[in-house]
N, C-alpha and C positions, 0 to 999 in steps of 0.2 A: 261593797264597797260603795261609797257614794263618791258621784260623780268629781267632786272635789276634793277629796281624797284623792283618787285616782290622779287628775292632774297635778294635783302638789307633792303623787311618786314620783310622778312619773317626771318630772320637774327635776325631783330632786336626783332620780337615777341618770339624767344628762347632767348636771350639775356635776356628780361621783365624772362623769364617762368624760366632759370638760379638763375637769381638774388634772385627773390622770393622763390625760394627751398630753395637757400644757407642762404633769411635771418630768414626762418622762421625756422630753428632747429640749435639747437649746440651741434649735437651727439658724436664729437669725441672731444679729447683735445683740440686739435688744427682745430678743428671747421669743418664747412661743407665742405672746400675746404682743407684741410691737412693742410693746412701754416700760420693758425692764423687767416684769413680775413672773412668778413661775409658782407651781402650785409645789416645788420640793417640800419636804418636810421632813421632820428628824435629823435638822443639822445644824450643828455645833455650834455655840459660841463664845467658848474659846477654843482659842487654836493656836500652834506656834508653829517655826522650820522642822520640828518635833514634836508635838503631840497633834493627836487626830489627822497625823498623814497617811492615809492610804501608797500612798508613793507622789517619789518626785522626777521629774526627766528633763532632763537637759538639752537647753537651745541651740543654736547656730548661731544667734544676735537676737539683739531688743525688735521688738515689734508692739505698736497701741496696738491690733487687733487683736478682738474677744474671742479665747479657742469657741470653740463650735461644736455640739453631743449628739450624735442621732446612733440608738442600740447601741455597740459597744467600740463605735468609733471616735475618736476625738480628733477634731481635723482644729490646724493650726498654721497658722500664715506668718512668714518667719523672711526679715533677712542672714545670711550669711557674710559676718562681718570677716573670716579669711580668704572666699573666695569674691565678695563683693557680687551675689546672686543674691535671686529673690524665692525661697523656695515655700514647695505647699508641702504636707508632714501628716502623715495621717498615724496616732499613737492607736493602742490597746486602750479600752478604757477600764477595764480592769487592771491591768500589772504598768503603763506607761509603757508599755515596751514602744520601741518608732517599729512602725509594719510598713511603712514606706514612703520617702522625701524626694520630691522631684524638684529640679529646678523647671522656676514655672516664667522665668525674665532675669535680663540682668541689670545689676546696679545698687544700689546701698543708701543715697538720699543726695538732695541737691541746697539742701541747710543745716543749719548744723540744731534744728527743733524738733524734730521730725524724720523718717526715713520712708523708701516709698512700700517697706508690707504697713503701712497704718491701717488702712481698710481688709473689716473681717468676711472671714466667707463666709459662706450661706449654701446651704443642703435641704433637699424635698424628703431626703432620706431615700434617695435612689443617684446624680449623684451628685458631687459637688461643686463649687465653685468658686476658684478663686478671683481674686480682684489686686490688682498695687499701680502703686502710685504712677508706674511708668505707662500705663493703658493698658498693661499686658490683661490679658481676661484666658482662664481656663475652667476649662470641665473635666473631671474625674469621676470616675466612676471608683465604688466604695476598695474592690482589687487596685487600685490606686492606673488602671489605664487611664492614661489621655484621650478625652473623646473627640473633643475638639479648643482650638485654642485661637485665639484672636488680637491685634489691637488693636483700642479704640483712636491712636494718635496716630499710624497708620490709613485705619479708615475713616474719619470723623475731622483732620488739621491735628496739631499739636497744640496740646492744652496752653493754656494763655492765665496761668493761675505767678502771684509771688511766691508763694510760698508751696507745703507740696501737696502734691492732690490729691485726697484721702478720704474721700466719699463713698459708703460700702453697696454695696449692691444688696436686692430687695428680691426676692421668690413669692409669689403670690398669682394665682387666680392663673395659674400655670405659665406663667410670662416670667423672663429676670427681667429687673427694672433697672438700669442704672442710671445717673444724673451725671450732669457735666452744666453746672454754673458757674463764667470763665467770665473773665474782661472782654471787652467786644475790641480791643487791640490789642497787639504782644504791650509784654511786659518783660524785662530784661531779655527782648530778643527771643522770648519763648510768646508763643502763639500763631497762626495761620498769616502769610502773608501771600495767599494765591487765592483769597477768599475772606469772608466774614468770617471773626469768632462767634458767633453763638454760640448761645446757653442754649441747652437740648437737656430735655428725656429720650430715651430708647425706652421700647421693651423690645424683647430680641426671646427667640424660642430656645425654650434650656436646653429640646435634644439636638439642635444643632448651630444654636449662636449666631444664625440667621438672624436679621432686622424683623420686626414682625411692622412695627411702628416707629417715627421718630418727630417730636410735637418741639419747635421752635418754642422758647420761652423767654419773649423780649424783656428788658428792663427798663427803669430809669432812672435805677443807680450810677453812679461815675467809681471807675477805681476799682481800685481794691473791694471797693463794698459792693460791688460786681460777685465778691469770691463766694463760696459757699462751700463747706466741708462737712455740711449737714447729710442726712441721707435719708430716702425717698419714701415714707411711710405708710401702709398700706391701716384705709381706718371703714370701719361697715356702719351704716346710722340710719336707724326705722329705714331699713330692707335697699337702701345707696351703698351703694362698691366702689372706693376712690382711692387712691394714692396723692396726699397727702404730701409739700412739698416747701421747702422755706430758705427766703436765698432771693440775695439782689434783693431787697428792703424791702417785699414782702413773702406776706404767705399766700398759697392755693393750691384747691382743691382738681385733680383731673381724671378722664372720663378712664379705666383699665381696657378699652375696647379700642380707643385710637389717640389717649395722651391729649387729648379735648381741654381745657378749662373748662371747667362746673364754675369755680369763684373765686374771687382772691379778696385780701384784702392788704391794705398796704395802705400808708407807711408806717412804721416808726422811726423814718428820718426825713421828717419835711424838710430837712434842708438841706440834707444830701451829702452829709459827710463824707469823705470820700474814704476814711479807713476803718468801715463797719462792717469787715468779712462775717459772713456766720458761721458759728461753727454747730450748737446743737443744733438736734432732731427736730421735726415734729413730735410732741405727741397728745395722744386723745383721750379721755374717759370724761363719765359722766355729763356727758350729752357739749360740752366742748372739748373746743382745741388751741391750745395753747401755744402761741409765738412769740420764744423765748429769743428776747434779740439782745444784741452784746453789748460791750463796755458798758455793764452797767444800768442801761435804761431797765423800766418795769417791765413785767411781762404782761401778754394779753390772751386772752381767755376769749376767743370769738366763737359765737355761739351755731356750733352742727348744723348741720341739713340744709344750708342755705347755700342761692347760684345770685350770680353775677357780682355785678362789681359792689363791694362790703363798704361799707362806711361805721365812723365809732359807735351809732346806734345799735350794731350789725356785735360788739364788746358783749359779751356777762358780766365781765369784770378786767377791769386794771387794775396790776399791784400795787398798793401803795407803800407798803415796807421796803429801805432800801436793803434791806438783807433778801428780801425775796424777788431774786436775781439772774440770773445763769450766765458767763461769758460762753464757757467752752462745754460743763458737765450736761449732757442729756435730762429731762426730767424721771423722774418714777411718778408711773402711776398704779397705786396700789392698794385692792381692800376700800377703794372707792376715795382714796386720797392721793391727792399730789404731793409729793415729797423732792422740795426745789432745792439743789447743791450748789452754795457761792463759794465758790473756791479761792475767787479771785482779791478779796477782801483782808486787810492785816489780818482779825479774824473773822477764821473761814465758818461757816453758819451751814445747820439743817434746818428747812422750813416746809411743816406740814400744813397744808392748803387743801379750804374745803374744795371741789371742782365749781358749785353750783354757788355759792355766795362771792368766793376769795376770802373767806376769812382765812385769815393764817391761823391754823391751833396753835401752834408754837413754832418759838425758835428756838435752835438750840445750837451753843457754842460750842464750833471743837477745837478754838485756841489757835493760838497764833502762830502758827504750822510751817509745812510746806506747803505751796501752791498743789492744789486735787484739782486734777480733769479728768478720771475717772467718772463717768458715768454711775450714780445707785441701782442699784438689782434687790427685791422685794422679794423674798422668800419667806416662808414657815416664823411669821411673824419679828423678821427680824431684817434690818436693811445694813450692807455693805457695800464699799468700796474703799481705793486706796488713794494714797497720795504720791506725789511725786517720785517719790526716797521710796515706797514699796509697806509705807505703812499702811497698813491694816486696819479701817474700823466699822466697827459692831453694832449698830443704833436700832432698841428697839422702835418696832411699827406699834406705836401703843399712843393712848391721850395723853401720855405726859413723855414730854423728850427725857430717854436713858443712855447716853452711852456703858453699852453693854461689857464693850469692848474693843483694847485699842492693842497692836502687835505686828512690832518692827517684823517682816518681810521681805523682802529687800537685800541684794550685795550691794557692797561699797562696788563703786560708779555707777547706781541705780542712781538717774535725778530726773528722768521724761518718763515715766512712767505713767502709762495712760489706760491703759488694757480693763476691761467694765470685767467682772466679776460673772463667774454660769452659776445658775446653782441648777442641778440635775436630780431628780429625784432625790437620794438623803447625799448628796458630794456636791463640792462648790469645788470650781477650776479657778483658779490664781494665776495668772500671767503675772512673772518679773521681770529683770532683763534678761536672765539666760535659762531663767526655770520657770517648770509648770507645776502647781502645787495641784494635787488631788485631797481635799478635805472630807473627814469623815470623819462618825464616829465611832 
């Protein structure tokens, strides 16, 4: 066998292995690749509440958390409308049977737009970590035994947010990462009064919950624009591994060992408008990192691998079409393309964008439907997402826009559904207000 052929065979084997691993589990809110994509195959394009349903599990309350899957376990964060507690739930992958259900905190909500169970769990296949807007953080083994717990508000001060805090935890490089990007002064009585309300990043020991490092992240943003509901995203480029963080009117990359800032670019808010809270998380692919800015401005693609304070010359491109924007949904990177879901405008759209040039391949209209705030999932050449009322859309990940299917999966009363769809092996996991559907052919 020639040397070139040997290299190609080896590369093919590595690719097959990576695809198999990424299809096997959904360990993080944005999936195995931290970008919304999965190598899951043989997924149905057509389904309903009765068609192509493997099982349905009843949940005790609503939540925006995406289900997390590892092996034969499905982990779900939830509220309980009856007891007003926060639940850490484990279901059987094959049947949907509840294996355990533990109280992980007390509370339900503090505003009418969300609840305390919005953050998604995360797992490394050994332990699973549940985090809530109350600051409660707990680690369980797969048998349901609590290994450790703590509350970030007790340890670092009360959160200073106008809305309900909802950043999800991230596991990477043997560390559990969390971010709290908040106001620098109390708001409506919430926030520290015995010290500064610093925004910060945390790295914890996953085995014990003990702090490995804490990095203060200063910001020039004002008032609500300091608040971020994004999630820290790991990223590796040309051998450098870092943590991407967006919020406080700028985006930055941080060293995994210390939290020190490697680079930052800002700002999309030069006039320091005070009500631009940030929701979408960073997403990277094709040598660029997307900063999805709030309230319908453009999307900025920052060149990857740089250092220090960046400027406009370090942009790979800036989106020019008004539709290529997102206020809440985190974009998807799938098979070499970005997919940007704009669920806020009167006519909702999904756009496919080339990561290198910023060229828009197509903009597909989804119609003047209900608001969409779930983030799109890419798998098996299809894209899945749902709107506030549980209408699920299936779009072809192809050279032309094609809506393959839309179906009402929500129940009466569902009007603020935000959970993303998880794609694992040959199944989809779809969360509505009080149900979890396992979908498969």
